[in-house]
C-alpha positions as a Python dict, from the first residue, in 0.01 Angstrom:
ca = {
    (1, 'M'): (0, 0, 0),
    (2, 'R'): (-121, -92, 372),
    (3, 'K'): (81, 132, 543),
    (4, 'F'): (-79, 447, 351),
    (5, 'I'): (-399, 392, 540),
    (6, 'F'): (-200, 392, 887),
    (7, 'G'): (-8, 712, 840),
    (8, 'F'): (-162, 921, 1120),
    (9, 'V'): (-520, 875, 1172),
    (10, 'L'): (-626, 1216, 1233),
    (11, 'T'): (-977, 1284, 1385),
    (12, 'L'): (-1206, 1142, 1671),
    (13, 'F'): (-973, 875, 1638),
    (14, 'C'): (-709, 1114, 1619),
    (15, 'V'): (-743, 1472, 1676),
    (16, 'T'): (-756, 1325, 2045),
    (17, 'Q'): (-443, 1184, 2106),
    (18, 'T'): (-462, 851, 1919),
    (19, 'L'): (-208, 708, 1711),
    (20, 'A'): (-354, 413, 1478),
    (21, 'Q'): (-26, 239, 1490),
    (22, 'S'): (23, -37, 1215),
    (23, 'P'): (103, -380, 1291),
    (24, 'W'): (305, -395, 982),
    (25, 'N'): (677, -274, 1093),
    (26, 'E'): (873, -36, 806),
    (27, 'E'): (1178, -213, 700),
    (28, 'A'): (1521, -63, 863),
    (29, 'G'): (1634, 275, 681),
    (30, 'H'): (1264, 295, 512),
    (31, 'G'): (972, 556, 587),
    (32, 'Y'): (670, 735, 570),
    (33, 'F'): (597, 1076, 585),
    (34, 'K'): (248, 1277, 607),
    (35, 'L'): (135, 1651, 654),
    (36, 'S'): (-209, 1658, 691),
    (37, 'E'): (-477, 1949, 760),
    (38, 'A'): (-770, 1833, 987),
    (39, 'I'): (-1084, 2019, 1017),
    (40, 'I'): (-1391, 2019, 1285),
    (41, 'I'): (-1660, 2264, 1299),
    (42, 'S'): (-1922, 2208, 1556),
    (43, 'N'): (-2192, 2323, 1731),
    (44, 'D'): (-2311, 2022, 1904),
    (45, 'F'): (-2113, 1817, 2177),
    (46, 'Y'): (-2180, 1509, 2370),
    (47, 'D'): (-2192, 1555, 2750),
    (48, 'A'): (-2070, 1384, 3024),
    (49, 'N'): (-2451, 1154, 2998),
    (50, 'G'): (-2346, 1063, 2614),
    (51, 'Q'): (-2630, 1320, 2528),
    (52, 'I'): (-2564, 1584, 2229),
    (53, 'I'): (-2654, 1978, 2350),
    (54, 'P'): (-2622, 2263, 2148),
    (55, 'I'): (-2296, 2468, 2172),
    (56, 'K'): (-2143, 2813, 2060),
    (57, 'T'): (-2020, 2686, 1712),
    (58, 'S'): (-1705, 2581, 1764),
    (59, 'G'): (-1376, 2496, 1506),
    (60, 'V'): (-1051, 2305, 1519),
    (61, 'Y'): (-806, 2350, 1276),
    (62, 'I'): (-477, 2091, 1271),
    (63, 'T'): (-180, 2073, 1079),
    (64, 'S'): (42, 1801, 1150),
    (65, 'L'): (331, 1535, 1050),
    (66, 'Y'): (340, 1246, 1116),
    (67, 'G'): (622, 1039, 1086),
    (68, 'E'): (746, 656, 1085),
    (69, 'Y'): (1093, 512, 1032),
    (70, 'G'): (1271, 188, 1052),
    (71, 'L'): (1575, 210, 1285),
    (72, 'S'): (1585, -157, 1192),
    (73, 'D'): (1363, -418, 1033),
    (74, 'R'): (1248, -526, 1413),
    (75, 'I'): (1153, -148, 1583),
    (76, 'T'): (983, 139, 1397),
    (77, 'A'): (955, 463, 1545),
    (78, 'H'): (675, 717, 1480),
    (79, 'L'): (610, 1076, 1581),
    (80, 'Y'): (279, 1286, 1545),
    (81, 'F'): (337, 1672, 1577),
    (82, 'P'): (85, 1942, 1542),
    (83, 'F'): (281, 2235, 1448),
    (84, 'F'): (-40, 2464, 1416),
    (85, 'Y'): (-346, 2385, 1616),
    (86, 'R'): (-623, 2663, 1550),
    (87, 'N'): (-913, 2638, 1777),
    (88, 'T'): (-1185, 2895, 1741),
    (89, 'I'): (-1556, 2997, 1918),
    (90, 'N'): (-1788, 3193, 1720),
    (91, 'A'): (-1962, 3497, 1818),
    (92, 'Q'): (-2347, 3475, 1919),
    (93, 'E'): (-2640, 3665, 1921),
    (94, 'Q'): (-2862, 3631, 2146),
    (95, 'T'): (-3242, 3593, 2051),
    (96, 'N'): (-3410, 3776, 2298),
    (97, 'S'): (-3155, 4069, 2411),
    (98, 'G'): (-2993, 4157, 2115),
    (99, 'I'): (-2645, 4107, 2308),
    (100, 'T'): (-2369, 3951, 2066),
    (101, 'E'): (-2114, 3710, 2286),
    (102, 'A'): (-1776, 3784, 2168),
    (103, 'G'): (-1597, 3486, 1973),
    (104, 'D'): (-1281, 3395, 2011),
    (105, 'A'): (-941, 3210, 1891),
    (106, 'S'): (-593, 3067, 1969),
    (107, 'N'): (-326, 2930, 1751),
    (108, 'S'): (-44, 2750, 1916),
    (109, 'I'): (135, 2380, 1848),
    (110, 'G'): (-51, 2095, 1981),
    (111, 'D'): (2, 1799, 2247),
    (112, 'T'): (281, 1614, 2037),
    (113, 'N'): (367, 1192, 2054),
    (114, 'I'): (658, 999, 1982),
    (115, 'G'): (745, 615, 2009),
    (116, 'L'): (853, 297, 1916),
    (117, 'S'): (700, -38, 1796),
    (118, 'Y'): (859, -388, 1792),
    (119, 'G'): (782, -640, 1530),
    (120, 'V'): (718, -950, 1733),
    (121, 'M'): (554, -1149, 1417),
    (122, 'Q'): (664, -974, 1067),
    (123, 'E'): (684, -1259, 820),
    (124, 'G'): (397, -1431, 639),
    (125, 'P'): (56, -1345, 612),
    (126, 'F'): (16, -1262, 1013),
    (127, 'V'): (156, -1005, 1157),
    (128, 'L'): (218, -877, 1544),
    (129, 'N'): (381, -576, 1688),
    (130, 'A'): (346, -416, 2022),
    (131, 'S'): (415, -46, 2052),
    (132, 'I'): (484, 253, 2376),
    (133, 'T'): (384, 619, 2263),
    (134, 'L'): (455, 900, 2464),
    (135, 'G'): (220, 1192, 2465),
    (136, 'L'): (404, 1477, 2543),
    (137, 'P'): (196, 1817, 2710),
    (138, 'L'): (325, 2082, 2472),
    (139, 'G'): (12, 2262, 2337),
    (140, 'E'): (-166, 2521, 2531),
    (141, 'T'): (-415, 2445, 2804),
    (142, 'A'): (-552, 2771, 2839),
    (143, 'G'): (-578, 2996, 2500),
    (144, 'G'): (-758, 3303, 2407),
    (145, 'D'): (-915, 3581, 2572),
    (146, 'S'): (-1163, 3329, 2748),
    (147, 'Q'): (-852, 3095, 2850),
    (148, 'V'): (-1077, 2794, 2762),
    (149, 'L'): (-906, 2734, 2399),
    (150, 'Q'): (-703, 2391, 2430),
    (151, 'S'): (-423, 2263, 2230),
    (152, 'G'): (-339, 1998, 2453),
    (153, 'D'): (-437, 1858, 2795),
    (154, 'G'): (-139, 1990, 2987),
    (155, 'E'): (-68, 1539, 3115),
    (156, 'F'): (211, 1306, 3027),
    (157, 'N'): (76, 984, 2887),
    (158, 'Q'): (183, 670, 2794),
    (159, 'L'): (13, 441, 2559),
    (160, 'I'): (85, 58, 2491),
    (161, 'K'): (-82, -126, 2269),
    (162, 'L'): (-74, -448, 2058),
    (163, 'N'): (-131, -471, 1698),
    (164, 'A'): (-250, -694, 1459),
    (165, 'G'): (-287, -736, 1075),
    (166, 'Y'): (-368, -996, 822),
    (167, 'S'): (-314, -1013, 458),
    (168, 'F'): (-519, -1229, 251),
    (169, 'S'): (-366, -1471, 14),
    (170, 'G'): (-453, -1420, -326),
    (171, 'A'): (-655, -1071, -289),
    (172, 'P'): (-506, -686, -164),
    (173, 'I'): (-726, -707, 89),
    (174, 'Y'): (-599, -693, 480),
    (175, 'A'): (-760, -664, 810),
    (176, 'A'): (-617, -522, 1170),
    (177, 'A'): (-678, -493, 1516),
    (178, 'S'): (-497, -347, 1798),
    (179, 'V'): (-562, -281, 2191),
    (180, 'G'): (-443, -90, 2409),
    (181, 'F'): (-397, 86, 2757),
    (182, 'N'): (-317, 438, 2805),
    (183, 'N'): (-181, 530, 3141),
    (184, 'R'): (-267, 913, 3223),
    (185, 'T'): (-103, 1157, 3480),
    (186, 'E'): (-202, 1473, 3642),
    (187, 'R'): (-566, 1295, 3789),
    (188, 'F'): (-645, 1241, 3477),
    (189, 'S'): (-863, 942, 3400),
    (190, 'D'): (-720, 581, 3220),
    (191, 'E'): (-793, 467, 2872),
    (192, 'F'): (-906, 152, 2720),
    (193, 'H'): (-860, 179, 2340),
    (194, 'A'): (-933, -80, 2050),
    (195, 'R'): (-945, -67, 1710),
    (196, 'L'): (-1082, -255, 1388),
    (197, 'E'): (-1014, -206, 1007),
    (198, 'A'): (-1012, -306, 684),
    (199, 'G'): (-915, -238, 351),
    (200, 'F'): (-844, -280, -51),
    (201, 'T'): (-611, -202, -277),
    (202, 'V'): (-683, -132, -653),
    (203, 'Q'): (-421, -172, -917),
    (204, 'Q'): (-126, -88, -628),
    (205, 'R'): (-257, 284, -654),
    (206, 'L'): (-556, 287, -441),
    (207, 'T'): (-655, 202, -133),
    (208, 'A'): (-965, 226, 77),
    (209, 'A'): (-1043, 152, 429),
    (210, 'V'): (-1320, 144, 707),
    (211, 'K'): (-1224, 237, 1062),
    (212, 'L'): (-1390, 177, 1341),
    (213, 'Y'): (-1248, 281, 1708),
    (214, 'N'): (-1346, 268, 1997),
    (215, 'L'): (-1232, 477, 2357),
    (216, 'T'): (-1307, 406, 2708),
    (217, 'S'): (-1268, 603, 2972),
    (218, 'L'): (-1171, 400, 3335),
    (219, 'E'): (-1315, 679, 3480),
    (220, 'N'): (-1037, 682, 3777),
    (221, 'G'): (-893, 998, 3751),
    (222, 'D'): (-1074, 1292, 4002),
    (223, 'T'): (-983, 1604, 3740),
    (224, 'V'): (-1336, 1802, 3654),
    (225, 'I'): (-1166, 1936, 3320),
    (226, 'S'): (-1485, 1915, 3061),
    (227, 'R'): (-1425, 2162, 2781),
    (228, 'Q'): (-1711, 2213, 2509),
    (229, 'S'): (-1482, 2389, 2324),
    (230, 'G'): (-1274, 2122, 2211),
    (231, 'L'): (-1147, 1786, 2245),
    (232, 'F'): (-896, 1760, 2564),
    (233, 'S'): (-1183, 1654, 2861),
    (234, 'N'): (-1118, 1433, 3133),
    (235, 'N'): (-1322, 1099, 3096),
    (236, 'L'): (-1347, 1155, 2712),
    (237, 'E'): (-1536, 864, 2554),
    (238, 'Y'): (-1588, 724, 2187),
    (239, 'F'): (-1709, 469, 1924),
    (240, 'A'): (-1573, 632, 1602),
    (241, 'I'): (-1667, 529, 1216),
    (242, 'G'): (-1485, 639, 956),
    (243, 'S'): (-1351, 585, 584),
    (244, 'E'): (-1028, 679, 405),
    (245, 'V'): (-902, 685, 49),
    (246, 'N'): (-518, 669, -18),
    (247, 'Y'): (-398, 756, -399),
    (248, 'A'): (-30, 668, -487),
    (249, 'Y'): (43, 908, -810),
    (250, 'T'): (403, 801, -828),
    (251, 'D'): (586, 531, -623),
    (252, 'N'): (635, 746, -382),
    (253, 'W'): (417, 1028, -341),
    (254, 'G'): (39, 1015, -258),
    (255, 'L'): (-264, 1185, -130),
    (256, 'S'): (-527, 1065, 96),
    (257, 'L'): (-881, 1196, 192),
    (258, 'S'): (-1102, 1102, 517),
    (259, 'I'): (-1393, 1147, 722),
    (260, 'R'): (-1494, 1017, 1091),
    (261, 'G'): (-1675, 1085, 1326),
    (262, 'A'): (-1860, 976, 1664),
    (263, 'A'): (-2160, 746, 1699),
    (264, 'S'): (-2176, 820, 2032),
    (265, 'G'): (-1938, 996, 2277),
    (266, 'Q'): (-1905, 1170, 2585),
    (267, 'N'): (-1724, 1490, 2697),
    (268, 'I'): (-1644, 1527, 2277),
    (269, 'L'): (-1791, 1757, 1976),
    (270, 'A'): (-2070, 1570, 1823),
    (271, 'S'): (-1927, 1662, 1444),
    (272, 'P'): (-1746, 1462, 1210),
    (273, 'S'): (-1376, 1554, 1104),
    (274, 'Y'): (-1226, 1598, 790),
    (275, 'S'): (-892, 1527, 673),
    (276, 'V'): (-678, 1596, 345),
    (277, 'G'): (-279, 1484, 348),
    (278, 'L'): (20, 1445, 127),
    (279, 'F'): (251, 1130, 181),
    (280, 'Y'): (601, 1071, 114),
    (281, 'D'): (697, 687, 133),
    (282, 'F'): (1058, 533, 85),
}
């Protein structure tokens, strides 16, 4: 049940480009796939100084596929593919003038992540693996009539992470942590990633988890992209808190629900994200 928690974590920890890679590798020939729908609707934005400012109501709707497959007992391949990414900006009527500013919308695929993890330690209660994730710039960087809607940032990045996990003896409880460095191109700032997570399982069917994720920009780029309509600004930062519940209604199939939001941030929408998913574990 532990890996149900790690299937794609879509949202302010993930809608942005982040995969919460599991420290527990898949066994050879086994895998996990998850179809998800994630939604963020916001009229608030964390600006470059971390202050919340009002914006036109913006919506992000992402339909994605996440997958893990064990190439061997030590090597697991993983994929995140947002095959339908919809952005919207609502029309807005000016109170004083009565003039209505037009809304906008775009539909496209999003930036896609592919990667591998290698199981350094996979026996016993403590496990450790190292992963590399490549961010492929397949998304749209200037969508809609306004050309400000994005489903990607247009840069090729490489996220290297060290992932650790611990299963407590005699109790259906686990804890996990990871640290990582994201090398970004196209004059975007590099990033430091850190994650903590804890979860428990009830009668082998229901798993609940609490997640913390911190992303810090190293502020070493000179791209000046700052889009209030989405999630792909440069020098993006956040400290996110979330929870996720997974229910396996058969030995292979299950459902997941999650909510996550940024307690603080920079250059990112300032509202929680919600997601629902259908997973298959084999």
